[in-house]
C-alpha positions as CSV (number, residue, x, y, z in Angstrom):
1,M,115.1,182.5,132.3
2,R,115.3,179.0,130.9
3,T,112.6,176.6,132.1
4,P,114.4,173.9,134.2
5,L,114.2,170.3,133.1
6,Q,112.3,168.0,135.4
7,L,113.2,164.4,134.7
8,V,114.2,161.3,136.7
9,V,116.1,158.4,135.2
10,V,117.6,155.4,137.1
11,V,119.5,152.4,135.9
12,A,117.3,149.3,135.6
13,L,118.9,147.0,133.0
14,T,122.2,146.2,131.5
15,A,122.9,147.5,128.1
16,C,122.9,144.0,126.5
17,M,119.9,141.7,126.7
18,P,121.1,138.1,126.9
19,K,119.5,135.3,124.9
20,P,116.8,133.8,127.2
21,P,116.5,130.1,127.9
22,G,113.8,128.6,125.7
23,G,110.2,129.3,126.8
24,T,110.9,130.8,130.2
25,Q,110.6,134.6,129.8
26,I,110.0,137.6,127.7
27,G,107.1,136.6,125.3
28,A,107.3,132.8,125.7
29,L,103.8,131.4,125.1
30,R,101.9,128.8,127.2
31,D,98.5,127.3,127.1
32,E,97.5,127.9,130.7
33,L,96.5,131.3,131.8
34,P,99.0,133.1,134.1
35,P,97.8,133.8,137.6
36,N,96.0,137.1,138.3
37,L,95.4,138.1,134.7
38,P,94.3,141.8,134.8
39,A,90.5,142.1,134.8
40,D,90.5,145.0,132.3
41,F,93.0,143.6,129.8
42,L,90.4,143.5,127.0
43,E,89.5,147.1,127.5
44,L,92.9,148.7,127.4
45,D,93.8,151.1,124.6
46,L,97.2,149.6,123.8
47,M,97.7,151.6,120.6
48,A,97.7,154.8,122.5
49,A,99.9,153.2,125.2
50,T,102.3,152.1,122.5
51,E,102.5,155.6,120.9
52,E,103.2,157.1,124.3
53,A,105.7,154.5,125.2
54,L,107.6,155.2,122.0
55,T,107.6,158.9,122.8
56,I,109.0,158.1,126.3
57,G,111.8,156.1,124.7
58,G,112.7,158.9,122.3
59,I,113.2,161.5,125.0
60,S,115.2,159.4,127.4
61,T,118.4,160.8,126.1
62,L,121.3,163.1,127.1
63,A,119.6,165.8,125.0
64,G,117.0,166.1,127.8
65,A,119.4,165.8,130.7
66,W,121.7,168.4,129.1
67,R,118.9,171.0,129.2
68,G,118.7,170.6,133.0
69,H,122.5,170.7,133.4
70,A,122.9,173.9,131.3
71,G,119.7,175.5,132.7
72,S,121.0,175.1,136.3
73,F,123.7,177.7,135.5
74,D,120.9,180.3,135.2
75,H,120.8,180.1,139.0
76,A,124.6,180.0,139.6
77,V,126.8,182.8,140.8
78,F,130.6,183.3,140.9
79,D,131.9,180.9,143.5
80,C,128.7,178.9,143.9
81,P,129.4,176.3,142.6
82,H,133.2,176.4,142.5
83,L,134.3,175.5,138.9
84,R,137.5,173.7,137.9
85,L,139.2,172.5,134.8
86,G,139.1,168.8,134.4
87,A,137.5,166.1,136.5
88,P,137.0,166.5,140.3
89,P,139.5,164.8,142.5
90,E,138.8,161.1,142.8
91,D,139.1,161.1,146.5
92,L,136.3,163.6,146.8
93,V,133.6,162.0,144.6
94,D,131.6,158.8,145.1
95,L,132.0,157.5,141.5
96,N,134.6,155.4,139.8
97,L,136.0,157.9,137.4
98,N,138.6,156.7,134.9
99,N,140.5,159.9,134.3
100,D,142.4,158.4,131.5
101,D,139.2,158.2,129.4
102,L,138.1,161.7,130.3
103,G,138.7,164.7,128.0
104,E,139.7,168.2,129.0
105,G,136.3,169.2,130.3
106,M,135.1,171.1,133.3
107,S,133.6,170.2,136.6
108,W,132.3,171.6,139.9
109,I,132.1,170.0,143.3
110,D,130.4,171.9,146.1
111,D,127.7,172.2,148.8
112,C,126.7,175.9,148.6
113,S,123.9,178.4,148.4
114,T,123.6,181.5,146.2
115,P,122.4,184.9,147.5
116,D,119.1,184.0,145.9
117,A,118.9,180.8,147.9
118,A,119.5,178.4,145.1
119,T,121.5,175.4,146.3
120,F,124.2,173.2,144.6
121,D,125.2,169.9,146.2
122,G,127.5,167.2,144.8
123,F,129.6,167.2,141.7
124,T,129.3,167.4,137.9
125,Y,131.8,166.8,135.2
126,W,131.1,167.6,131.5
127,D,133.0,167.6,128.3
128,T,132.0,168.9,124.8
129,E,133.9,168.7,121.5
130,I,133.1,169.8,118.0
131,T,135.5,168.5,115.4
132,Q,135.9,168.0,111.6
133,G,134.9,171.5,110.9
134,G,131.6,171.1,112.7
135,A,130.8,167.7,111.1
136,L,131.0,165.8,114.4
137,A,129.8,167.0,117.8
138,T,130.1,165.0,121.0
139,R,129.4,165.6,124.7
140,S,129.4,163.7,127.9
141,L,128.1,164.2,131.5
142,I,129.1,162.4,134.7
143,A,127.4,163.6,137.9
144,D,126.1,163.0,141.3
145,T,124.4,166.3,141.9
146,H,121.3,167.9,143.3
147,I,120.3,171.5,142.5
148,E,117.3,173.3,143.8
149,A,115.8,176.8,143.2
150,A,114.9,179.0,146.1
151,D,111.3,177.7,146.2
152,G,112.5,174.1,146.6
153,S,111.8,173.0,143.0
154,V,114.4,170.7,141.6
155,L,116.4,172.3,138.8
156,F,118.6,169.3,138.2
157,D,119.3,166.0,139.9
158,F,121.5,163.4,138.3
159,D,123.5,160.5,139.5
160,G,125.2,158.6,136.7
161,E,126.7,159.2,133.3
162,A,125.5,159.8,129.7
163,E,126.9,160.7,126.3
164,D,125.6,161.6,122.9
165,S,126.9,162.7,119.5
166,L,125.7,164.4,116.4
167,E,127.3,163.5,113.1
168,G,125.8,165.0,110.0
169,G,122.1,164.2,110.3
170,A,122.6,161.3,112.7
171,Y,122.1,161.5,116.5
172,T,123.2,158.8,119.0
173,S,122.7,158.8,122.7
174,S,123.4,156.4,125.6
175,I,122.2,157.3,129.0
176,V,123.0,155.3,132.2
177,A,121.7,156.9,135.3
178,R,120.9,156.0,138.8
179,G,118.8,159.2,139.1
180,L,117.8,162.2,137.0
181,R,115.1,164.7,137.8
182,G,113.5,167.9,136.8
183,S,110.5,169.3,133.6
184,L,110.4,166.6,130.9
185,V,107.7,167.9,128.7
186,G,104.3,166.6,129.9
187,L,105.7,163.5,131.5
188,G,105.3,164.3,135.2
189,G,107.9,163.4,137.8
190,G,110.3,161.6,135.6
191,L,111.8,158.3,134.6
192,R,114.2,155.5,135.5
193,G,115.9,153.3,133.1
194,E,118.7,152.7,130.6
195,V,118.3,153.5,126.9
196,E,120.5,153.4,123.9
197,A,118.9,155.4,121.1
198,S,119.9,156.7,117.6
199,W,118.2,158.2,114.6
200,S,119.1,160.1,111.5
201,D,117.6,162.2,108.7
202,T,117.6,159.2,106.5
203,G,115.0,157.5,108.7
204,D,117.2,154.9,110.5
205,V,116.0,154.7,114.1
206,S,116.8,152.3,116.9
207,L,115.6,152.1,120.5
208,F,117.0,149.6,123.0
209,G,116.6,149.3,126.7
210,A,114.0,149.9,129.4
211,V,112.3,152.9,131.1
212,T,110.0,153.2,134.1
213,M,107.9,156.3,134.5
214,L,108.0,157.2,138.2
215,D,104.5,158.8,138.0
216,G,103.2,156.2,135.6
217,F,101.7,156.9,132.2
218,G,98.5,156.2,130.2
219,P,94.9,156.6,131.2
220,P,93.6,156.5,134.8
221,D,93.1,153.0,136.2
222,G,89.4,152.4,136.5
223,R,89.5,149.1,138.5
224,T,88.4,148.8,142.0
225,L,90.2,147.0,144.8
226,D,88.1,143.8,145.0
227,P,89.7,140.4,146.1
228,E,87.4,138.5,143.8
229,E,87.1,140.8,140.8
230,T,90.7,142.1,140.7
231,P,92.9,139.7,142.5
232,E,95.9,141.0,140.5
233,L,95.8,144.1,142.8
234,S,95.9,142.2,146.1
235,N,99.7,142.3,146.4
236,V,100.3,145.8,145.0
237,P,100.5,148.0,148.1
238,S,101.2,151.1,146.0
239,W,98.1,150.8,143.8
240,E,95.5,153.5,144.1
241,P,92.2,154.1,142.2
242,G,92.7,156.4,139.2
243,M,96.5,156.1,139.1
244,P,98.1,155.9,135.7
245,R,97.5,152.4,134.2
246,F,101.0,151.7,133.0
247,T,104.5,152.0,134.5
248,S,107.3,150.7,132.3
249,V,108.4,150.0,128.8
250,R,111.0,147.7,127.2
251,F,112.3,148.4,123.7
252,D,114.1,146.4,121.0
253,L,113.2,148.3,117.9
254,T,114.9,149.2,114.7
255,W,113.7,151.1,111.7
256,D,115.8,150.7,108.5
257,E,115.7,150.7,104.8
258,S,113.9,147.4,104.7
259,C,110.6,149.0,105.7
260,D,109.5,152.6,106.1
261,E,106.2,151.7,107.7
262,E,107.1,149.8,110.8
263,P,110.1,148.6,112.8
264,L,111.8,145.3,113.3
265,G,111.4,144.0,116.9
266,Y,109.0,144.5,119.7
267,I,108.0,146.8,122.6
268,G,106.8,145.6,126.0
269,I,104.4,147.7,128.2
270,R,104.0,146.9,131.9
271,G,100.8,147.5,133.8
272,N,100.9,149.0,137.2
273,E,100.0,145.6,138.7
274,G,103.1,144.1,137.1
275,F,101.6,142.4,134.1
276,W,103.1,142.9,130.6
277,F,101.7,143.4,127.2
278,D,103.9,142.9,124.1
279,V,103.6,144.4,120.6
280,Y,105.5,142.5,118.0
281,F,106.3,144.0,114.6
282,L,108.6,142.5,111.9
283,P,110.8,139.6,113.1
284,I,114.3,140.4,114.2
285,Y,115.5,136.8,114.6
286,D,116.0,133.8,112.4
287,L,113.4,131.7,114.1
288,E,114.9,128.2,113.9
289,E,112.7,125.6,115.3
290,D,113.2,125.0,119.0
291,S,115.8,127.8,119.2
292,A,115.9,130.0,122.3
293,E,114.7,132.9,120.3
294,A,111.8,131.0,118.8
295,N,110.7,129.8,122.2
296,A,111.1,133.2,124.0
297,F,109.8,135.6,121.3
298,P,106.6,134.6,119.5
299,F,107.4,136.2,116.2
300,G,106.4,132.8,114.6
301,E,102.9,133.4,115.9
302,V,102.6,136.8,114.1
303,S,100.4,136.2,111.0
304,N,101.0,139.7,109.6
305,T,104.7,140.1,108.7
306,T,104.2,142.5,105.8
307,C,105.5,146.1,105.8
308,D,102.3,147.8,106.6
309,G,102.7,149.5,110.0
310,I,100.6,146.9,111.9
311,G,101.8,145.3,115.0
312,T,100.4,142.2,116.9
313,V,99.6,142.6,120.6
314,F,100.1,139.7,122.9
315,V,99.0,139.4,126.5
316,R,102.4,138.3,127.7
317,N,102.9,134.5,127.8
318,I,99.4,133.6,126.6
319,A,99.2,131.6,123.4
320,P,96.6,132.8,120.9
321,N,95.0,129.3,120.8
322,S,95.3,128.8,124.5
323,Q,93.1,126.0,125.8
324,A,92.1,128.3,128.6
325,A,91.1,131.1,126.3
326,E,87.3,130.5,127.0
327,G,86.4,132.3,123.8
328,K,88.5,135.5,124.6
329,N,90.8,136.9,122.0
330,F,94.3,137.2,123.5
331,T,95.8,138.9,120.5
332,A,95.0,142.0,118.6
333,E,96.4,144.2,115.8
334,I,97.2,147.9,116.2
335,Q,98.6,150.5,113.8
336,P,100.5,153.2,115.7
337,D,101.1,156.6,114.1
338,F,104.9,156.0,113.8
339,A,105.3,159.1,111.6
340,A,104.1,161.4,114.3
341,V,106.2,159.7,116.9
342,L,109.4,159.8,114.8
343,D,108.8,163.4,113.8
344,G,108.7,164.3,117.5
345,L,112.1,162.8,118.4
346,P,114.5,165.4,119.9
347,R,117.0,166.5,117.3
348,P,119.8,168.6,118.9
349,A,121.4,171.2,116.8
350,L,125.2,171.8,116.6
351,E,125.0,174.8,118.9
352,D,123.3,172.7,121.6
353,F,126.6,170.8,122.0
354,V,128.4,173.9,123.3
355,L,128.4,175.0,126.9
356,T,130.9,177.8,127.1
357,L,132.2,179.9,129.9
358,H,130.1,182.7,128.7
359,Q,127.1,180.8,130.0
360,I,128.6,180.4,133.5
361,P,128.9,183.2,136.0
362,Q,132.4,184.7,136.2
363,E,134.0,186.9,138.8
364,E,133.0,190.5,138.2
365,S,135.9,192.9,137.6
366,T,136.6,195.6,140.2
367,P,135.9,199.1,138.9
């Protein structure tokens, strides 16, 4: 029996990041220290956090969701769930389906239990296509569904839509979901977010969007709840000693032929108290003086802009030469193992884009 996927993804951002006003958000720097700076910020292993964050971004794709979708049919029987050709009726589903844009896929809509006590609730529509003699494969998934095994474990839970494609050696995925659950290798309870991702055998890789780990990620938080020593935790009712130190990641990264060692762009990592740390690599903007990009993204403060795999860490919004620095170093350089991260990206094969009727229980013929 296929191991069910356990993953949760929920929409958090729009697919496009607007240009921010000068100096007001993202990585905009200032001289004064922000309120409630985390007490342990100098002790955090941000290189390990960056590598884990990149891994999280790489697996937030339809490739992961599809495993849960396909795996749920291991627990289906004929007539639970009820299958149909095409999309479910619009008057029966709570989602704005544009049937003109849908292909000739399959769907189910049901609230049923199998003899083995697996339950299917909601609807799912999926479509797959392989064209050009196998040179191009595409698939899409639209669902608001919850599927459980007899023991109550979640086999698949998805509310939203996603699509991906495989063309030659290039993989592209866009996932927009309000909820997606089930076993996402080693990452606990799941994710929420929106990610556009692509990579190819030639080394071109891009990650854009944001993801929140519902169970957090990173090392255990070693702080104590002390109003004087850790005021940053005073307004975080969900904080507990030993909980994972980080929660969310924001990506704007592109690897291309200009540099094999590191990407263009940045990655932001959010602590569980809400404070952000940003790692900047090669500049992605033409940093004109006093432009919105120059004020909002501190690429101009990055002294190392060579193609060497080294990124500059900023404690968000704190200028390296801050007057309030009090001798503390608010920047650092790290060199993540990009090769290991990129080698671990999921790379679906052509056969993964096929979900045939042979995988779905059919009515047994009468002897």
